[in-house]
C-alpha positions as a Markdown table, in Angstrom:
| # | Residue | x | y | z |
|---|---|---|---|---|
| 1 | Unk | 23.8 | 158.0 | 106.4 |
| 2 | Unk | 24.7 | 157.3 | 102.6 |
| 3 | Unk | 22.1 | 156.4 | 100.4 |
| 4 | Unk | 22.6 | 153.3 | 98.2 |
| 5 | Unk | 21.8 | 153.2 | 94.8 |
| 6 | Unk | 19.9 | 150.4 | 93.3 |
| 7 | Unk | 17.0 | 149.6 | 91.1 |
| 8 | Unk | 13.3 | 149.3 | 93.0 |
| 9 | Unk | 11.2 | 146.3 | 92.5 |
| 10 | Unk | 9.0 | 148.7 | 90.5 |
| 11 | Unk | 11.5 | 149.8 | 88.3 |
| 12 | Unk | 12.9 | 145.8 | 87.7 |
| 13 | Unk | 9.2 | 144.6 | 87.3 |
| 14 | Unk | 8.9 | 147.3 | 85.0 |
| 15 | Unk | 12.3 | 146.5 | 82.9 |
| 16 | Unk | 11.6 | 143.2 | 82.8 |
| 17 | Unk | 7.8 | 143.7 | 81.0 |
| 18 | Unk | 9.5 | 146.4 | 78.1 |
| 19 | Unk | 11.4 | 143.0 | 77.9 |
| 20 | Unk | 9.0 | 140.7 | 77.3 |
| 21 | Unk | 6.7 | 143.4 | 75.5 |
| 22 | Unk | 9.7 | 143.5 | 73.0 |
| 23 | Unk | 10.1 | 139.8 | 72.7 |
| 24 | Unk | 6.7 | 139.2 | 71.9 |
| 25 | Unk | 7.1 | 141.7 | 69.0 |
| 26 | Unk | 10.3 | 140.6 | 67.8 |
| 27 | Unk | 9.4 | 136.5 | 68.0 |
| 28 | Unk | 7.5 | 136.9 | 64.9 |
| 29 | Unk | 9.9 | 138.6 | 63.0 |
| 30 | Unk | 12.5 | 136.4 | 63.9 |
| 31 | Unk | 10.3 | 133.1 | 63.3 |
| 32 | Unk | 10.0 | 134.6 | 59.8 |
| 33 | Unk | 13.7 | 134.9 | 59.1 |
| 34 | Unk | 14.2 | 131.4 | 60.4 |
| 35 | Unk | 11.4 | 129.9 | 57.5 |
| 36 | Unk | 12.9 | 132.2 | 55.6 |
| 37 | Unk | 16.6 | 130.9 | 55.6 |
| 38 | Unk | 15.3 | 127.4 | 56.1 |
| 39 | Unk | 14.0 | 127.7 | 52.4 |
| 40 | Unk | 16.5 | 129.2 | 51.4 |
| 41 | Unk | 19.5 | 126.7 | 52.6 |
| 42 | Unk | 16.6 | 123.9 | 51.5 |
| 43 | Unk | 16.9 | 125.3 | 48.0 |
| 44 | Unk | 20.6 | 125.7 | 48.3 |
| 45 | Unk | 20.4 | 121.4 | 48.8 |
| 46 | Unk | 18.2 | 120.8 | 46.0 |
| 47 | Unk | 20.8 | 122.4 | 43.8 |
| 48 | Unk | 23.5 | 120.4 | 44.9 |
| 49 | Unk | 21.0 | 117.4 | 44.2 |
| 50 | Unk | 21.1 | 118.8 | 40.5 |
| 51 | Unk | 24.9 | 117.9 | 40.2 |
| 52 | Unk | 24.4 | 114.6 | 41.7 |
| 53 | Unk | 21.6 | 114.4 | 39.2 |
| 54 | Unk | 23.9 | 115.5 | 36.7 |
| 55 | Unk | 26.5 | 112.6 | 37.3 |
| 56 | Unk | 25.1 | 109.8 | 37.5 |
| 57 | Unk | 23.0 | 110.1 | 34.3 |
| 58 | Unk | 26.2 | 111.3 | 32.3 |
| 59 | Unk | 27.5 | 108.3 | 33.5 |
| 60 | Unk | 24.6 | 106.4 | 32.6 |
| 61 | Unk | 24.2 | 107.9 | 29.3 |
| 62 | Unk | 21.0 | 109.7 | 30.3 |
| 63 | Unk | 18.9 | 106.5 | 31.5 |
| 64 | Unk | 17.1 | 106.1 | 34.4 |
| 65 | Unk | 17.8 | 102.3 | 36.3 |
| 66 | Unk | 15.0 | 99.9 | 35.3 |
| 67 | Unk | 12.6 | 97.7 | 36.8 |
| 68 | Unk | 12.1 | 98.1 | 40.9 |
| 69 | Unk | 15.5 | 100.3 | 41.4 |
| 70 | Unk | 14.0 | 102.7 | 39.2 |
| 71 | Unk | 13.3 | 105.5 | 41.7 |
| 72 | Unk | 13.0 | 104.0 | 45.2 |
| 73 | Unk | 16.9 | 103.4 | 45.6 |
| 74 | Unk | 17.4 | 106.4 | 44.5 |
| 75 | Unk | 19.8 | 106.6 | 48.4 |
| 76 | Unk | 21.6 | 104.3 | 47.4 |
| 77 | Unk | 21.8 | 104.9 | 43.5 |
| 78 | Unk | 23.5 | 107.9 | 44.3 |
| 79 | Unk | 25.4 | 107.5 | 46.8 |
| 80 | Unk | 28.6 | 107.9 | 45.0 |
| 81 | Unk | 27.9 | 111.7 | 44.4 |
| 82 | Unk | 27.0 | 112.6 | 47.5 |
| 83 | Unk | 28.8 | 111.8 | 51.4 |
| 84 | Unk | 27.0 | 114.0 | 53.6 |
| 85 | Unk | 23.9 | 112.5 | 53.8 |
| 86 | Unk | 22.9 | 114.0 | 57.8 |
| 87 | Unk | 22.6 | 117.6 | 55.7 |
| 88 | Unk | 22.2 | 116.6 | 52.4 |
| 89 | Unk | 19.6 | 114.6 | 52.6 |
| 90 | Unk | 17.7 | 116.7 | 55.3 |
| 91 | Unk | 15.6 | 120.2 | 54.3 |
| 92 | Unk | 16.6 | 122.3 | 56.8 |
| 93 | Unk | 12.7 | 122.6 | 58.0 |
| 94 | Unk | 12.2 | 118.7 | 58.4 |
| 95 | Unk | 14.9 | 117.2 | 60.0 |
| 96 | Unk | 13.0 | 115.0 | 63.2 |
| 97 | Unk | 12.2 | 111.3 | 61.7 |
| 98 | Unk | 8.7 | 110.3 | 61.9 |
| 99 | Unk | 10.0 | 107.6 | 64.3 |
| 100 | Unk | 11.4 | 110.1 | 66.5 |
| 101 | Unk | 7.8 | 112.3 | 66.3 |
| 102 | Unk | 8.7 | 114.0 | 63.6 |
| 103 | Unk | 5.3 | 115.1 | 61.9 |
| 104 | Unk | 4.4 | 116.1 | 57.7 |
| 105 | Unk | 5.3 | 118.1 | 56.7 |
| 106 | Unk | 8.1 | 118.9 | 59.4 |
| 107 | Unk | 9.5 | 115.2 | 59.5 |
| 108 | Unk | 11.7 | 113.0 | 58.3 |
| 109 | Unk | 11.8 | 109.7 | 56.4 |
| 110 | Unk | 14.0 | 106.2 | 57.0 |
| 111 | Unk | 14.8 | 104.0 | 54.5 |
| 112 | Unk | 16.2 | 100.8 | 54.5 |
| 113 | Unk | 18.5 | 99.4 | 52.2 |
| 114 | Unk | 17.0 | 96.1 | 50.0 |
| 115 | Unk | 13.3 | 97.6 | 51.2 |
| 116 | Unk | 11.1 | 98.5 | 53.4 |
| 117 | Unk | 9.0 | 101.5 | 52.4 |
| 118 | Unk | 6.1 | 102.9 | 53.6 |
| 119 | Unk | 5.8 | 99.9 | 56.3 |
| 120 | Unk | 9.6 | 100.1 | 57.7 |
| 121 | Unk | 10.2 | 103.1 | 59.7 |
| 122 | Unk | 12.9 | 101.4 | 61.9 |
| 123 | Unk | 15.9 | 103.3 | 63.0 |
| 124 | Unk | 19.3 | 101.5 | 62.5 |
| 125 | Unk | 22.4 | 102.8 | 62.0 |
| 126 | Unk | 23.6 | 103.0 | 58.6 |
| 127 | Unk | 19.9 | 103.8 | 57.2 |
| 128 | Unk | 19.8 | 106.5 | 55.1 |
| 129 | Unk | 16.9 | 109.5 | 56.1 |
| 130 | Unk | 15.7 | 112.7 | 54.8 |
| 131 | Unk | 12.9 | 114.9 | 53.7 |
| 132 | Unk | 13.4 | 115.3 | 49.5 |
| 133 | Unk | 11.5 | 112.3 | 47.2 |
| 134 | Unk | 12.4 | 111.3 | 43.1 |
| 135 | Unk | 9.1 | 111.4 | 41.2 |
| 136 | Unk | 8.5 | 107.8 | 40.4 |
| 137 | Unk | 7.5 | 108.1 | 36.7 |
| 138 | Unk | 11.4 | 108.4 | 35.8 |
| 139 | Unk | 12.2 | 105.1 | 35.4 |
| 140 | Unk | 12.5 | 102.5 | 32.5 |
| 141 | Unk | 9.8 | 100.0 | 33.5 |
| 142 | Unk | 7.0 | 98.1 | 31.8 |
| 143 | Unk | 4.9 | 101.1 | 31.5 |
| 144 | Unk | 3.8 | 103.5 | 29.0 |
| 145 | Unk | 3.9 | 106.6 | 31.0 |
| 146 | Unk | 7.6 | 106.4 | 32.5 |
| 147 | Unk | 9.8 | 108.8 | 31.4 |
| 148 | Unk | 12.7 | 106.4 | 30.7 |
| 149 | Unk | 15.6 | 108.8 | 29.6 |
| 150 | Unk | 17.2 | 112.3 | 30.3 |
| 151 | Unk | 16.4 | 113.8 | 26.6 |
| 152 | Unk | 13.0 | 114.9 | 26.6 |
| 153 | Unk | 11.1 | 118.0 | 24.8 |
| 154 | Unk | 9.8 | 120.7 | 27.5 |
| 155 | Unk | 12.2 | 118.5 | 29.9 |
| 156 | Unk | 12.3 | 122.0 | 32.3 |
| 157 | Unk | 8.5 | 120.8 | 33.0 |
| 158 | Unk | 9.0 | 117.4 | 33.7 |
| 159 | Unk | 9.6 | 117.2 | 38.1 |
| 160 | Unk | 12.6 | 115.2 | 39.0 |
| 161 | Unk | 13.3 | 115.1 | 42.7 |
| 162 | Unk | 11.8 | 117.8 | 45.4 |
| 163 | Unk | 10.5 | 118.4 | 49.1 |
| 164 | Unk | 8.5 | 115.0 | 49.9 |
| 165 | Unk | 6.9 | 113.3 | 53.0 |
| 166 | Unk | 8.9 | 110.0 | 51.3 |
| 167 | Unk | 11.5 | 109.3 | 48.9 |
| 168 | Unk | 9.4 | 108.8 | 46.1 |
| 169 | Unk | 6.1 | 110.0 | 44.9 |
| 170 | Unk | 3.8 | 108.5 | 41.6 |
| 171 | Unk | 1.2 | 111.6 | 41.1 |
| 172 | Unk | -1.9 | 111.3 | 39.0 |
| 173 | Unk | -3.5 | 114.8 | 37.7 |
| 174 | Unk | -6.9 | 113.4 | 39.3 |
| 175 | Unk | -5.7 | 113.5 | 42.5 |
| 176 | Unk | -6.6 | 116.2 | 44.5 |
| 177 | Unk | -4.9 | 118.3 | 47.8 |
| 178 | Unk | -4.5 | 117.3 | 51.4 |
| 179 | Unk | -7.8 | 118.4 | 52.8 |
| 180 | Unk | -5.9 | 120.4 | 56.4 |
| 181 | Unk | -2.8 | 121.1 | 56.4 |
| 182 | Unk | 0.0 | 118.4 | 57.3 |
| 183 | Unk | -2.4 | 115.8 | 56.1 |
| 184 | Unk | -1.4 | 112.8 | 54.3 |
| 185 | Unk | -3.9 | 110.0 | 53.2 |
| 186 | Unk | -2.5 | 107.6 | 50.9 |
| 187 | Unk | -3.1 | 106.0 | 48.3 |
| 188 | Unk | -3.4 | 110.0 | 47.4 |
| 189 | Unk | 0.4 | 110.8 | 46.0 |
| 190 | Unk | -0.2 | 114.5 | 45.7 |
| 191 | Unk | -0.4 | 114.4 | 49.4 |
| 192 | Unk | 3.1 | 113.4 | 49.6 |
| 193 | Unk | 4.8 | 116.6 | 47.8 |
| 194 | Unk | 2.1 | 119.3 | 48.3 |
| 195 | Unk | 3.5 | 120.2 | 51.6 |
| 196 | Unk | 3.3 | 123.3 | 53.2 |
| 197 | Unk | 6.9 | 123.8 | 53.8 |
| 198 | Unk | 8.1 | 126.8 | 52.6 |
| 199 | Unk | 4.7 | 129.2 | 53.4 |
| 200 | Unk | 3.2 | 127.7 | 50.2 |
| 201 | Unk | 6.8 | 126.5 | 48.2 |
| 202 | Unk | 8.1 | 123.3 | 47.4 |
| 203 | Unk | 11.8 | 123.3 | 46.1 |
| 204 | Unk | 12.3 | 121.2 | 43.0 |
| 205 | Unk | 14.7 | 120.1 | 40.3 |
| 206 | Unk | 13.2 | 119.7 | 37.2 |
| 207 | Unk | 14.6 | 116.9 | 34.4 |
| 208 | Unk | 16.9 | 119.9 | 33.3 |
| 209 | Unk | 18.6 | 120.0 | 36.3 |
| 210 | Unk | 17.2 | 123.3 | 36.6 |
| 211 | Unk | 16.3 | 123.8 | 40.6 |
| 212 | Unk | 13.7 | 126.4 | 41.8 |
| 213 | Unk | 10.5 | 127.5 | 43.7 |
| 214 | Unk | 7.2 | 125.7 | 42.7 |
| 215 | Unk | 3.9 | 127.2 | 44.2 |
| 216 | Unk | 1.9 | 124.4 | 45.4 |
| 217 | Unk | -1.0 | 125.0 | 42.9 |
| 218 | Unk | 1.8 | 124.8 | 40.3 |
| 219 | Unk | 2.3 | 121.3 | 41.3 |
| 220 | Unk | -0.7 | 119.9 | 39.2 |
| 221 | Unk | 0.4 | 122.3 | 36.2 |
| 222 | Unk | 3.6 | 119.6 | 35.5 |
| 223 | Unk | 4.1 | 116.8 | 33.1 |
| 224 | Unk | 5.1 | 114.3 | 35.9 |
| 225 | Unk | 3.7 | 111.4 | 33.3 |
| 226 | Unk | 3.4 | 110.9 | 30.0 |
| 227 | Unk | 0.0 | 111.4 | 30.3 |
| 228 | Unk | -0.4 | 113.7 | 32.9 |
| 229 | Unk | -3.1 | 116.4 | 32.2 |
| 230 | Unk | -1.7 | 119.5 | 32.5 |
| 231 | Unk | -4.9 | 121.1 | 32.0 |
| 232 | Unk | -6.3 | 119.1 | 34.7 |
| 233 | Unk | -9.4 | 119.6 | 36.9 |
| 234 | Unk | -7.6 | 120.7 | 39.9 |
| 235 | Unk | -5.9 | 123.7 | 37.2 |
| 236 | Unk | -7.6 | 126.9 | 36.1 |
| 237 | Unk | -7.1 | 125.7 | 32.1 |
| 238 | Unk | -9.8 | 122.6 | 33.9 |
| 239 | Unk | -12.3 | 125.1 | 35.6 |
| 240 | Unk | -10.5 | 125.1 | 39.0 |
| 241 | Unk | -11.3 | 127.9 | 41.1 |
| 242 | Unk | -10.1 | 128.7 | 44.3 |
| 243 | Unk | -12.9 | 128.3 | 46.4 |
| 244 | Unk | -12.7 | 125.0 | 45.3 |
| 245 | Unk | -9.3 | 124.3 | 47.0 |
| 246 | Unk | -9.2 | 123.2 | 50.5 |
| 247 | Unk | -9.3 | 126.1 | 53.1 |
| 248 | Unk | -5.5 | 126.3 | 53.8 |
| 249 | Unk | -4.9 | 127.2 | 50.2 |
| 250 | Unk | -7.3 | 129.1 | 49.1 |
| 251 | Unk | -5.4 | 132.2 | 49.6 |
| 252 | Unk | -2.7 | 131.1 | 47.2 |
| 253 | Unk | -1.9 | 131.7 | 44.1 |
| 254 | Unk | -4.2 | 129.5 | 40.9 |
| 255 | Unk | -3.0 | 127.9 | 37.9 |
């Protein structure tokens, strides 16, 4: 009788074990590659938003809107300049809406035309959604801290648009970072932008319309408003040391 060739049970188990071992070795590398790809795609989105803002500000002579429309309504303001909101408004690392179980920093907000704010995240057809936000200090409001026009000295140090837990933020130099990764404790607006989506990086467009990566601790060195102290308590110039930061941020670069 001719002996049939084939794998024995032991041989199959060995092959399965080898495949499982290779997957265990490769998965962390694949995850890192995926995170890096999402970060690059996010920065590409941010650069496209710089073009949207350029067109908007050119049309309005460099002026930001007044009153309540100064920043909270940017999804409506910029609608003529973008169309594919399902792609452009979402960071690739933060696509799942909070209403569907998304969590900070990897969740996405929903915004209802006509208002609603933090308190209204109901998902309804036609609503905007996204994972980027605007610096709310950019607008013609009755507040001397606001930047009202695009033409400013050192505009490359004034954030305009960036990764954000909601659609806008009012950062203050005295507000500290989140105590834990992924925590948002309002009214601390710095928590909305100190997000660990991209391994310590926040993708940002500045008022000069330059787009680049920003380290999390670097957020405290920008002129968010006219009175923001860029040498405040959360900077090296203000006396902050590595051990003063929450544990999840201590190994990040100091500024």
